[in-house]
C-alpha positions as CSV (number, residue, x, y, z in Angstrom):
1,X,-184.5,-21.6,90.8
2,X,-186.8,-19.0,92.4
3,X,-187.4,-15.9,90.3
4,X,-186.2,-13.9,93.3
5,X,-182.8,-15.7,93.3
6,X,-179.8,-15.2,91.0
7,X,-176.9,-17.5,90.2
8,X,-173.4,-16.4,91.2
9,X,-170.6,-18.3,89.6
10,X,-167.2,-18.1,91.3
11,X,-163.7,-18.4,89.7
12,X,-163.4,-22.1,90.7
13,X,-166.6,-22.9,88.8
14,X,-168.7,-23.2,92.0
15,X,-172.2,-21.8,91.6
16,X,-174.4,-20.5,94.5
17,X,-177.8,-19.0,94.6
18,X,-178.4,-15.6,96.3
19,X,-181.5,-13.3,96.6
20,X,-181.7,-10.8,93.8
21,X,-180.1,-7.5,95.0
22,X,-177.5,-9.2,97.2
23,X,-174.4,-7.0,97.4
24,X,-170.8,-7.9,96.8
25,X,-170.0,-7.5,100.4
26,X,-172.8,-9.9,101.4
27,X,-171.5,-12.5,98.9
28,X,-168.0,-12.1,100.4
29,X,-169.4,-12.4,103.9
30,X,-171.3,-15.5,103.0
31,X,-168.0,-17.2,102.2
32,X,-166.1,-16.0,105.3
33,X,-166.1,-13.0,107.6
34,X,-162.4,-12.7,107.0
35,X,-162.9,-12.4,103.2
36,X,-165.5,-9.7,103.7
37,X,-163.1,-7.8,106.0
38,X,-160.3,-7.8,103.3
39,X,-162.5,-7.3,100.3
40,X,-162.1,-4.1,98.3
41,X,-164.5,-4.5,95.4
42,X,-166.0,-7.0,93.1
43,X,-165.9,-7.9,89.4
44,X,-169.3,-9.1,88.1
45,X,-169.6,-10.1,84.5
46,X,-166.2,-8.4,83.8
47,X,-167.3,-5.1,85.2
48,X,-166.0,-3.6,88.5
49,X,-168.4,-2.6,91.2
50,X,-168.3,-1.2,94.8
51,X,-169.0,-3.9,97.3
52,X,-172.2,-2.1,98.3
53,X,-173.7,-2.4,94.8
54,X,-176.7,-4.8,94.6
55,X,-176.3,-7.5,91.9
56,X,-179.6,-7.9,90.1
57,X,-178.8,-10.7,87.6
58,X,-176.9,-13.9,87.2
59,X,-173.2,-13.1,87.2
60,X,-169.7,-14.6,87.2
61,X,-167.9,-12.8,90.0
62,X,-164.5,-12.3,91.5
63,X,-164.0,-10.8,95.0
64,X,-161.1,-8.3,94.8
65,X,-158.5,-8.1,97.5
66,X,-155.3,-6.2,97.9
67,X,-153.4,-9.0,96.2
68,X,-155.3,-8.5,92.9
69,X,-154.1,-5.8,90.5
70,X,-157.7,-4.5,90.2
71,X,-157.9,-4.5,94.0
72,X,-154.8,-2.3,94.2
73,X,-156.3,0.0,91.5
74,X,-159.5,0.5,93.6
75,X,-157.4,1.0,96.8
76,X,-155.2,3.7,95.1
77,X,-158.1,5.4,93.4
78,X,-159.9,5.7,96.7
79,X,-156.7,7.0,98.2
80,X,-156.5,9.7,95.5
81,X,-160.0,10.9,96.6
82,X,-158.8,10.9,100.3
83,X,-155.7,13.0,99.3
84,X,-157.9,15.4,97.4
85,X,-160.1,15.9,100.5
86,X,-156.9,16.5,102.6
87,X,-155.6,19.1,100.1
88,X,-159.0,20.8,100.0
89,X,-159.0,21.0,103.8
90,X,-155.5,22.5,103.9
91,X,-155.9,24.7,100.8
92,X,-159.6,25.7,100.5
93,X,-160.6,26.6,97.0
94,X,-158.5,24.0,95.2
95,X,-160.0,22.8,92.0
96,X,-159.5,19.2,90.9
97,X,-159.0,17.7,87.5
98,X,-158.4,13.9,87.2
99,X,-156.9,11.5,89.7
100,X,-156.5,8.0,88.3
101,X,-154.7,5.0,89.8
102,X,-151.4,4.2,88.0
103,X,-149.1,1.2,88.0
104,X,-148.0,2.0,91.6
105,X,-150.2,4.5,93.4
106,X,-152.0,7.4,91.8
107,X,-151.7,11.0,90.7
108,X,-154.1,13.9,91.0
109,X,-154.0,17.1,88.9
110,X,-155.2,20.2,90.6
111,X,-155.4,24.0,90.4
112,X,-154.3,25.4,93.7
113,X,-155.7,28.7,95.0
114,X,-153.9,31.8,93.8
115,X,-150.6,32.4,95.6
116,X,-150.3,28.8,96.8
117,X,-147.3,26.8,95.5
118,X,-146.6,23.4,97.1
119,X,-143.1,22.5,98.0
120,X,-141.6,19.2,99.1
121,X,-141.6,20.2,102.7
122,X,-145.4,20.7,102.5
123,X,-146.1,17.0,101.7
124,X,-145.8,15.6,105.2
125,X,-148.7,17.8,106.3
126,X,-150.9,16.3,103.5
127,X,-149.9,12.8,104.7
128,X,-150.9,13.7,108.3
129,X,-154.2,15.1,107.2
130,X,-154.9,12.0,105.1
131,X,-154.3,9.8,108.2
132,X,-156.6,12.1,110.3
133,X,-159.4,11.8,107.7
134,X,-158.9,8.1,107.2
135,X,-159.4,7.4,110.9
136,X,-163.0,8.7,110.7
137,X,-163.7,5.6,108.7
138,X,-166.5,7.2,106.6
139,X,-168.1,5.5,103.7
140,X,-167.4,6.2,100.0
141,X,-170.9,6.9,98.7
142,X,-171.9,6.5,95.1
143,X,-174.4,9.1,94.0
144,X,-176.1,8.8,90.6
145,X,-176.5,12.4,89.2
146,X,-178.4,14.0,86.3
147,X,-176.0,15.8,83.9
148,X,-177.7,19.2,84.4
149,X,-177.5,18.9,88.1
150,X,-173.9,17.9,88.0
151,X,-173.1,21.0,85.9
152,X,-175.0,23.2,88.3
153,X,-173.1,21.7,91.3
154,X,-169.7,22.5,89.8
155,X,-170.8,25.9,88.5
156,X,-171.6,26.8,92.1
157,X,-168.1,25.7,93.1
158,X,-166.5,27.6,90.2
159,X,-164.7,24.4,89.1
160,X,-164.0,24.9,85.4
161,X,-162.0,21.7,85.3
162,X,-164.9,19.5,86.1
163,X,-167.2,21.5,83.9
164,X,-165.0,20.8,81.0
165,X,-164.9,17.1,81.8
166,X,-168.7,17.1,82.0
167,X,-168.9,18.6,78.5
168,X,-167.4,15.4,77.2
169,X,-169.9,13.2,79.2
170,X,-173.2,14.5,77.7
171,X,-175.6,11.6,77.3
172,X,-173.6,9.3,79.5
173,X,-174.4,8.1,83.1
174,X,-173.0,10.6,85.6
175,X,-172.0,9.6,89.1
176,X,-170.5,11.5,92.0
177,X,-168.6,9.9,94.9
178,X,-168.7,11.4,98.4
179,X,-166.6,10.7,101.4
180,X,-166.7,13.0,104.4
181,X,-166.5,16.6,103.2
182,X,-165.3,15.8,99.7
183,X,-167.5,15.2,96.6
184,X,-166.1,14.5,93.2
185,X,-167.2,13.6,89.7
186,X,-166.1,9.9,89.4
187,X,-167.0,6.7,87.7
188,X,-165.6,4.6,90.5
189,X,-164.9,2.0,91.8
190,X,-164.0,2.6,95.5
191,X,-163.3,0.7,98.7
192,X,-166.1,0.6,101.3
193,X,-164.7,3.2,103.6
194,X,-161.7,5.5,104.3
195,X,-160.6,3.3,107.2
196,X,-159.2,0.8,104.7
197,X,-156.4,3.3,103.9
198,X,-153.9,2.9,106.7
199,X,-150.5,4.0,105.3
200,X,-150.6,6.8,102.7
201,X,-147.5,8.6,101.4
202,X,-147.4,11.6,99.0
203,X,-144.3,11.0,96.9
204,X,-143.7,14.0,94.7
205,X,-144.9,17.2,93.1
206,X,-144.9,17.8,89.3
207,X,-146.4,20.2,86.8
208,X,-148.8,18.9,84.2
209,X,-150.6,20.7,81.4
210,X,-154.3,20.2,81.6
211,X,-155.2,17.2,79.4
212,X,-151.6,17.0,78.2
213,X,-152.0,20.1,76.0
214,X,-149.2,22.6,76.1
215,X,-151.6,25.4,75.2
216,X,-153.7,24.8,78.3
217,X,-153.0,25.9,81.9
218,X,-150.2,24.2,83.9
219,X,-151.7,22.4,86.9
220,X,-150.0,20.9,90.0
221,X,-149.8,17.1,90.0
222,X,-149.3,15.2,93.2
223,X,-148.1,11.6,93.1
224,X,-148.9,9.3,96.0
225,X,-149.1,5.7,97.1
226,X,-150.7,3.8,100.0
227,X,-150.7,0.4,101.5
228,X,-152.7,-1.7,103.9
229,X,-149.7,-2.3,106.2
230,X,-146.7,-0.3,107.4
231,X,-144.4,-3.2,106.4
232,X,-145.5,-2.8,102.8
233,X,-145.0,0.9,102.9
234,X,-141.5,0.6,104.4
235,X,-140.6,-2.0,101.7
236,X,-141.8,0.3,99.0
237,X,-139.9,3.3,100.3
238,X,-136.7,1.2,100.5
239,X,-137.2,-0.1,97.0
240,X,-137.8,3.5,95.8
241,X,-134.6,4.8,97.4
242,X,-132.8,1.9,95.6
243,X,-134.5,2.9,92.4
244,X,-133.3,6.5,92.8
245,X,-129.8,5.2,93.1
246,X,-130.2,3.2,89.9
247,X,-132.0,5.9,87.9
248,X,-130.6,5.7,84.4
249,X,-130.5,9.4,84.1
250,X,-128.2,9.7,87.1
251,X,-126.0,6.7,86.2
252,X,-126.0,7.6,82.5
253,X,-124.3,10.9,83.3
254,X,-121.9,9.5,86.0
255,X,-120.8,6.6,83.7
256,X,-120.6,8.9,80.6
257,X,-123.0,6.8,78.6
258,X,-125.2,9.4,76.9
259,X,-126.1,13.0,76.9
260,X,-129.2,15.0,76.0
261,X,-128.8,18.8,75.5
262,X,-131.2,21.5,74.4
263,X,-128.6,22.7,71.9
264,X,-129.1,19.5,70.0
265,X,-132.8,19.1,70.9
266,X,-135.0,17.6,73.6
267,X,-135.5,13.9,73.4
268,X,-132.6,13.5,71.0
269,X,-130.0,11.3,72.8
270,X,-126.3,11.4,71.8
271,X,-124.4,8.2,72.6
272,X,-121.0,9.0,74.2
273,X,-118.1,6.5,73.7
274,X,-119.1,4.4,76.7
275,X,-122.7,4.2,75.8
276,X,-121.9,3.5,72.2
277,X,-120.0,0.4,73.3
278,X,-123.0,-0.9,75.2
279,X,-125.3,-0.3,72.2
280,X,-122.9,-1.8,69.8
281,X,-122.5,-4.9,71.9
282,X,-126.2,-5.4,72.1
283,X,-126.4,-5.0,68.4
284,X,-123.6,-7.5,67.8
285,X,-125.3,-10.0,70.2
286,X,-128.7,-9.8,68.5
287,X,-127.2,-9.7,65.0
288,X,-125.4,-13.0,65.8
289,X,-128.6,-14.6,67.1
290,X,-130.5,-13.4,64.0
291,X,-128.0,-14.6,61.6
292,X,-128.2,-18.0,63.1
293,X,-132.0,-18.0,62.6
294,X,-131.8,-16.9,58.9
295,X,-132.5,-13.2,59.1
296,X,-131.2,-10.9,56.3
297,X,-129.9,-7.5,57.4
298,X,-131.2,-4.4,55.5
299,X,-130.8,-0.6,55.9
300,X,-133.5,1.9,55.0
301,X,-133.5,5.8,54.9
302,X,-134.4,8.0,57.8
303,X,-137.0,9.8,55.7
304,X,-139.7,8.7,53.3
305,X,-142.4,10.0,51.0
306,X,-145.6,10.7,52.9
307,X,-147.5,8.5,50.5
308,X,-145.7,5.5,51.8
309,X,-147.1,6.1,55.3
310,X,-150.6,6.9,53.9
311,X,-150.5,3.5,52.3
312,X,-149.5,1.8,55.5
313,X,-152.0,3.8,57.6
314,X,-149.4,5.2,59.9
315,X,-150.3,8.6,58.5
316,X,-152.7,10.0,59.5
317,X,-153.4,7.3,62.1
318,X,-150.3,8.4,64.1
319,X,-150.4,12.0,62.8
320,X,-150.3,13.6,66.3
321,X,-147.1,11.7,67.2
322,X,-145.2,12.5,64.0
323,X,-143.1,15.5,63.0
324,X,-144.5,18.0,60.5
325,X,-144.1,16.8,56.9
326,X,-141.2,18.3,54.9
327,X,-141.8,19.9,51.5
328,X,-139.3,18.8,48.9
329,X,-139.7,19.4,45.1
330,X,-143.5,19.5,45.2
331,X,-143.6,16.4,47.3
332,X,-143.9,15.8,51.1
333,X,-141.6,13.7,53.2
334,X,-141.8,12.5,56.7
335,X,-139.0,11.7,59.2
336,X,-139.5,7.9,59.3
337,X,-142.0,7.0,62.1
338,X,-141.8,3.2,61.4
339,X,-139.5,0.9,59.6
340,X,-142.2,-1.6,58.4
341,X,-143.4,0.3,55.3
342,X,-139.8,0.4,54.0
343,X,-139.4,-3.4,54.5
344,X,-142.7,-4.0,52.7
345,X,-141.3,-2.1,49.7
346,X,-138.2,-4.3,49.8
347,X,-140.5,-7.4,49.7
348,X,-142.4,-5.9,46.7
349,X,-139.2,-5.0,44.8
350,X,-139.3,-8.2,42.8
351,X,-141.5,-11.2,42.3
352,X,-141.6,-13.7,45.1
353,X,-142.2,-17.5,45.0
354,X,-143.3,-19.8,47.8
355,X,-139.8,-21.2,47.6
356,X,-138.4,-17.8,48.8
357,X,-140.5,-17.9,52.0
358,X,-140.2,-17.3,54.8
359,X,-138.2,-14.1,54.1
360,X,-136.9,-12.6,57.3
361,X,-135.7,-8.9,57.0
362,X,-134.0,-7.3,60.0
363,X,-132.9,-3.8,60.6
364,X,-131.5,-1.7,63.4
365,X,-133.5,1.3,62.1
366,X,-133.8,4.7,63.7
367,X,-137.3,6.3,63.7
368,X,-138.7,9.6,64.9
369,X,-141.8,10.4,66.9
370,X,-143.0,13.7,68.2
371,X,-143.3,13.5,72.0
372,X,-144.5,16.4,74.1
373,X,-141.6,18.0,76.1
374,X,-143.3,17.2,79.4
375,X,-143.4,13.5,78.6
376,X,-139.7,13.2,77.7
377,X,-137.8,11.1,80.2
378,X,-134.1,10.3,79.8
379,X,-133.7,7.4,77.4
380,X,-137.1,5.8,78.3
381,X,-139.1,8.4,76.4
382,X,-137.3,10.1,73.5
383,X,-138.0,11.6,70.0
384,X,-135.4,9.6,68.2
385,X,-134.9,5.9,68.8
386,X,-133.5,2.8,67.1
387,X,-135.7,-0.3,66.9
388,X,-134.4,-3.8,66.5
389,X,-137.0,-4.4,63.9
390,X,-137.6,-7.4,61.8
391,X,-140.4,-8.4,59.4
392,X,-141.0,-12.0,58.4
393,X,-143.0,-12.7,55.2
394,X,-144.4,-16.2,54.9
395,X,-147.2,-18.4,53.7
396,X,-150.1,-18.7,56.2
397,X,-149.3,-22.3,56.8
398,X,-145.8,-21.3,58.0
399,X,-147.1,-18.8,60.5
400,X,-147.3,-21.0,63.6
401,X,-143.8,-22.3,63.2
402,X,-142.4,-18.8,62.7
403,X,-144.2,-17.5,65.7
404,X,-142.6,-20.3,67.8
405,X,-139.1,-19.3,66.5
406,X,-139.7,-15.7,67.3
407,X,-140.9,-16.5,70.8
408,X,-137.9,-18.7,71.3
409,X,-135.6,-15.8,70.2
410,X,-137.3,-13.3,72.5
411,X,-137.0,-15.6,75.4
412,X,-133.3,-16.3,74.6
413,X,-132.6,-12.5,74.5
414,X,-134.4,-11.8,77.7
415,X,-132.7,-14.6,79.7
416,X,-129.2,-13.9,78.2
417,X,-129.5,-10.4,79.7
418,X,-130.5,-11.5,83.1
419,X,-134.3,-11.3,82.9
420,X,-135.8,-14.6,84.1
421,X,-139.1,-13.3,85.4
422,X,-141.4,-12.1,82.7
423,X,-145.1,-12.2,82.0
424,X,-146.7,-12.6,78.6
425,X,-149.9,-11.0,77.3
426,X,-151.7,-12.0,74.2
427,X,-153.1,-8.7,73.0
428,X,-156.3,-9.2,71.0
429,X,-158.7,-6.7,69.5
430,X,-161.9,-5.6,71.2
431,X,-164.7,-7.4,69.4
432,X,-167.2,-4.8,70.6
433,X,-165.2,-1.9,69.0
434,X,-163.8,-3.1,65.7
435,X,-163.8,0.3,63.9
436,X,-160.3,1.2,65.1
437,X,-158.7,-2.0,63.6
438,X,-157.8,-2.8,60.0
439,X,-158.6,-6.0,58.2
440,X,-161.7,-8.2,58.4
441,X,-163.2,-10.5,61.0
442,X,-161.9,-13.7,59.3
443,X,-158.3,-12.4,59.3
444,X,-158.5,-11.4,63.0
445,X,-160.0,-14.6,64.1
446,X,-157.4,-16.6,62.3
447,X,-154.5,-14.4,63.5
448,X,-155.7,-14.7,67.1
449,X,-156.1,-18.4,66.8
450,X,-152.5,-18.8,65.4
451,X,-151.0,-16.7,68.2
452,X,-152.8,-18.6,70.9
453,X,-151.9,-22.0,69.4
454,X,-148.2,-20.9,69.1
455,X,-148.2,-19.7,72.8
456,X,-149.7,-23.0,73.9
457,X,-147.1,-25.0,71.8
458,X,-144.3,-23.0,73.6
459,X,-146.0,-23.7,76.9
460,X,-146.2,-20.0,77.7
461,X,-148.0,-18.8,80.9
462,X,-150.0,-15.9,79.5
463,X,-153.1,-13.8,80.0
464,X,-155.3,-12.3,77.2
465,X,-155.6,-8.5,77.0
466,X,-158.8,-7.6,75.1
467,X,-158.4,-4.2,73.3
468,X,-154.6,-4.2,73.5
469,X,-153.9,-5.3,69.8
470,X,-152.2,-3.1,67.3
471,X,-154.4,-1.5,64.6
472,X,-153.2,-4.1,62.1
473,X,-153.1,-7.3,64.1
474,X,-152.9,-9.1,67.4
475,X,-149.6,-9.4,69.3
476,X,-147.7,-11.1,72.0
477,X,-146.3,-8.6,74.5
478,X,-143.4,-9.6,76.9
479,X,-143.5,-7.8,80.3
480,X,-140.1,-8.2,82.0
481,X,-139.4,-7.7,85.7
482,X,-136.2,-6.0,86.6
483,X,-134.0,-6.5,89.7
484,X,-136.4,-4.3,91.7
485,X,-139.4,-6.2,90.7
486,X,-140.7,-3.5,88.4
487,X,-142.5,-4.5,85.2
488,X,-141.5,-3.2,81.8
489,X,-143.2,-3.9,78.5
490,X,-140.5,-4.4,75.9
491,X,-140.4,-7.2,73.4
492,X,-143.4,-7.6,71.1
493,X,-144.4,-10.0,68.4
494,X,-147.3,-9.0,66.0
495,X,-149.2,-10.9,63.4
496,X,-150.3,-8.9,60.4
497,X,-152.8,-9.8,57.6
498,X,-153.6,-6.2,56.9
499,X,-150.3,-4.7,55.4
500,X,-150.0,-7.4,52.7
501,X,-153.3,-6.1,51.3
502,X,-152.5,-2.4,51.7
503,X,-149.2,-2.9,49.9
504,X,-150.6,-5.5,47.4
505,X,-147.9,-8.1,48.5
506,X,-148.0,-11.4,46.7
507,X,-146.1,-14.6,46.1
508,X,-146.6,-17.4,43.5
509,X,-147.7,-20.6,45.3
510,X,-147.0,-24.2,44.4
511,X,-150.3,-24.1,42.4
512,X,-148.7,-21.3,40.2
513,X,-151.4,-18.9,41.5
514,X,-150.9,-15.6,43.3
515,X,-151.4,-15.5,47.1
516,X,-151.1,-13.1,49.9
517,X,-148.3,-13.6,52.5
518,X,-148.8,-13.0,56.2
519,X,-146.3,-10.9,58.2
520,X,-144.8,-11.1,61.6
521,X,-143.5,-7.8,63.1
522,X,-141.0,-8.4,66.0
523,X,-138.6,-6.5,68.2
524,X,-137.1,-8.3,71.2
525,X,-135.6,-5.1,72.6
526,X,-138.3,-2.8,71.4
527,X,-135.9,0.1,71.1
528,X,-132.3,0.4,72.1
529,X,-132.9,3.6,74.0
530,X,-135.6,2.3,76.3
531,X,-134.0,-1.2,76.6
532,X,-130.7,0.3,77.7
533,X,-132.4,2.6,80.2
534,X,-133.9,-0.6,81.7
535,X,-130.5,-2.4,81.6
536,X,-128.7,0.5,83.4
537,X,-131.3,0.3,86.2
538,X,-131.5,-3.5,86.3
539,X,-127.7,-3.8,86.6
540,X,-127.4,-0.6,88.6
541,X,-124.7,0.3,86.0
542,X,-122.7,-2.9,86.9
543,X,-122.8,-4.3,83.4
544,X,-121.6,-7.9,82.8
545,X,-118.1,-8.1,81.4
546,X,-119.3,-8.6,77.8
547,X,-121.4,-5.4,77.9
548,X,-119.1,-3.2,80.0
549,X,-117.7,-0.2,78.2
550,X,-114.3,-0.9,79.9
551,X,-113.8,-4.5,80.7
552,X,-110.4,-4.5,82.4
553,X,-108.4,-1.9,84.2
554,X,-104.6,-2.6,84.5
555,X,-103.3,-0.9,87.6
556,X,-99.5,-1.0,88.4
557,X,-98.7,0.0,91.9
558,X,-95.4,1.8,91.0
559,X,-93.5,2.8,87.9
560,X,-91.4,-0.3,88.2
561,X,-94.3,-2.4,87.0
562,X,-95.0,-0.1,84.0
563,X,-93.4,-2.4,81.4
564,X,-95.3,-5.5,82.6
565,X,-98.5,-3.5,82.7
566,X,-98.0,-2.3,79.1
567,X,-97.4,-5.9,78.0
568,X,-100.7,-7.0,79.6
569,X,-102.5,-4.1,78.0
570,X,-101.2,-5.0,74.6
571,X,-102.3,-8.7,75.0
572,X,-105.8,-7.6,76.1
573,X,-106.2,-5.1,73.2
574,X,-104.8,-7.5,70.6
575,X,-107.5,-10.0,71.8
576,X,-110.2,-7.3,71.3
577,X,-110.7,-6.7,75.0
578,X,-111.7,-3.1,76.1
579,X,-108.9,-2.3,78.6
580,X,-107.3,0.8,80.1
581,X,-104.0,1.3,81.9
582,X,-103.7,3.7,84.8
583,X,-100.0,4.5,84.8
584,X,-100.4,7.7,86.8
585,X,-98.4,8.5,90.0
586,X,-101.6,8.2,92.1
587,X,-101.6,5.7,95.1
588,X,-103.0,2.3,94.2
589,X,-106.0,2.8,96.5
590,X,-106.9,6.0,94.5
591,X,-106.6,4.1,91.2
592,X,-108.8,1.3,92.5
593,X,-111.4,3.8,93.7
594,X,-111.5,5.6,90.3
595,X,-112.3,2.3,88.6
596,X,-114.9,1.4,91.2
597,X,-116.7,4.7,90.6
598,X,-116.8,3.8,86.8
599,X,-117.9,0.3,87.7
600,X,-115.2,-1.4,85.7
601,X,-115.9,-5.1,86.3
602,X,-112.3,-6.5,86.4
603,X,-109.0,-5.0,87.7
604,X,-105.5,-6.4,87.3
605,X,-103.4,-5.0,90.2
606,X,-99.7,-5.4,89.7
607,X,-97.0,-5.1,92.3
608,X,-93.4,-6.2,92.5
609,X,-94.4,-9.8,93.4
610,X,-96.9,-10.1,90.5
611,X,-94.5,-8.7,88.0
612,X,-91.8,-11.1,89.1
613,X,-94.1,-14.1,89.0
614,X,-96.0,-13.0,85.8
615,X,-99.2,-13.0,87.7
616,X,-101.9,-10.4,88.7
617,X,-104.0,-9.7,91.8
618,X,-107.5,-10.0,90.4
619,X,-110.2,-7.6,91.7
620,X,-113.9,-7.6,90.8
621,X,-116.0,-4.6,91.1
622,X,-118.0,-4.5,94.3
623,X,-116.4,-7.7,95.6
624,X,-112.8,-6.6,96.2
625,X,-109.7,-8.8,95.9
626,X,-110.3,-12.3,94.5
627,X,-106.7,-13.4,94.8
628,X,-103.5,-13.7,92.9
629,X,-103.6,-15.8,89.7
630,X,-101.2,-16.4,86.8
631,X,-101.5,-14.0,83.8
632,X,-102.7,-16.8,81.6
633,X,-105.5,-17.7,84.1
634,X,-106.4,-14.0,84.3
635,X,-106.6,-13.7,80.5
636,X,-108.6,-16.9,80.2
637,X,-111.1,-15.4,82.7
638,X,-111.5,-12.2,80.7
639,X,-111.8,-14.0,77.4
640,X,-114.5,-16.3,78.7
641,X,-116.6,-13.5,80.2
642,X,-116.2,-11.2,77.2
643,X,-117.8,-13.6,74.8
644,X,-121.3,-12.7,73.5
645,X,-124.0,-14.9,75.0
646,X,-124.6,-17.9,72.8
């Protein structure tokens, strides 16, 4: 190979030679003009670059398009800069904080000029200005900058936000990006030019404390999204409108599932009777599955001595997300931030033999974390939540088998609740930055090997996330897709060689010697609160019969059917069915409408003919009248659909 050439390796293993300094765009263009046209950026040796960046060494590359997650991130980050230019044009003197891409779209924090307060009706003007600026199709230019000159530039602009960011970047490479009349401190990466951004939409306005610190100024945060085609934008807006209808905060109130009131405390949900039913049913479902798989149920306190969490490392590792310690009798206690240290003490409460293992301890344990008030969000971000926690203590040679069992349980739970589309990530530590992890290299290498082998045995389709591990071990994360195609990270399975050493956990092996167990931490739901927020939105409040707070509504048309209706209600309740009777004098259409509003899945409508024939007119929520069937058939239908998934 000529010294002036470099080798470029493509994802399919194909290798081509190019002159040193060839850009990502030139590589894409050499494959096809069409690819060059749709390319947004390039990954070279696992680092993202602008398409204009020359490549100076051998590299494994991926050309990024809109279909790639990284491509969307580049597209949305570039759109954030375009939005900032539009805002600056409309409101001169605006200062800009940070504007990262997020899962869908981007946000940008900004300090607007004095006297300017954006309102929802102002957003279309920003959309229009973005389109106007995009049509110029100017380049995004990367400009390397010396730190001192960067400071001088933002001092002249009076931009204290960027000056503060620069203080944390001393000694690091500094780059600006410029497009049109807008220049910003930015690491990149960006699309080649503004003309790529065809269909932007500013979605909402929010307040955000600078750097998430409640003691710092409140900035204006604009959320936006953009797409290459109008069809995709229209589909997104339609899905967003549907998501708003399904919002668990809205439905939670309408269906009387839970409440959060400042008189009790922000982020402290109270389960109302209807919500308690959903929660209890989920607990019964998982308890049954766990019992079948040999788990032992335990209960631990809501508070613990601070020394317990110092031993585990949760304090001070998670100090910023924990409530202030409580002084009691010359000791300090914490509201329980994690269940695991308590379970480790249960394991250590008596000598253990290899014959006792695996030991599977499970708990529906409530824990407490301090979340800033601005980050609280219905049930999905709270300060008090209950985890479906379990810890499995085993010999190292049992680990792979136990991992497979836990994966099987998590898949069963997900599918039983209607989630058939989920992605799996094996979350490993960052080998380049091992200081934030406990344990030693040998333990981590073994744990990651065990997780990967178990995932392969279970034929999981997974990707590996470097740097996503917990501080005490690698994990398997389950990302579920709901009915609207949104991804939620919920169930997790973690392997832990660290805590057995911190708590000096032992067992006597078959050789009559002491050994360290290994631990699996697992929680298929993650937390009841967040999982139920997902379920509400996934089902749009239309829970399956086994989960529904009220399963059957008995609706007599007139008082003449009251006796038969009471008989049916008694049969249902005696069988453990959650049923209600509307014996009011309201018209039958009004009774049906009331039950539809509360999303009761089944209704038994009883008129004179039904009472005489000992039948019911069966209605299903959202589907209307199914037909008249005998009472025995109706009861059989209810009983079958009320059973916990098996």
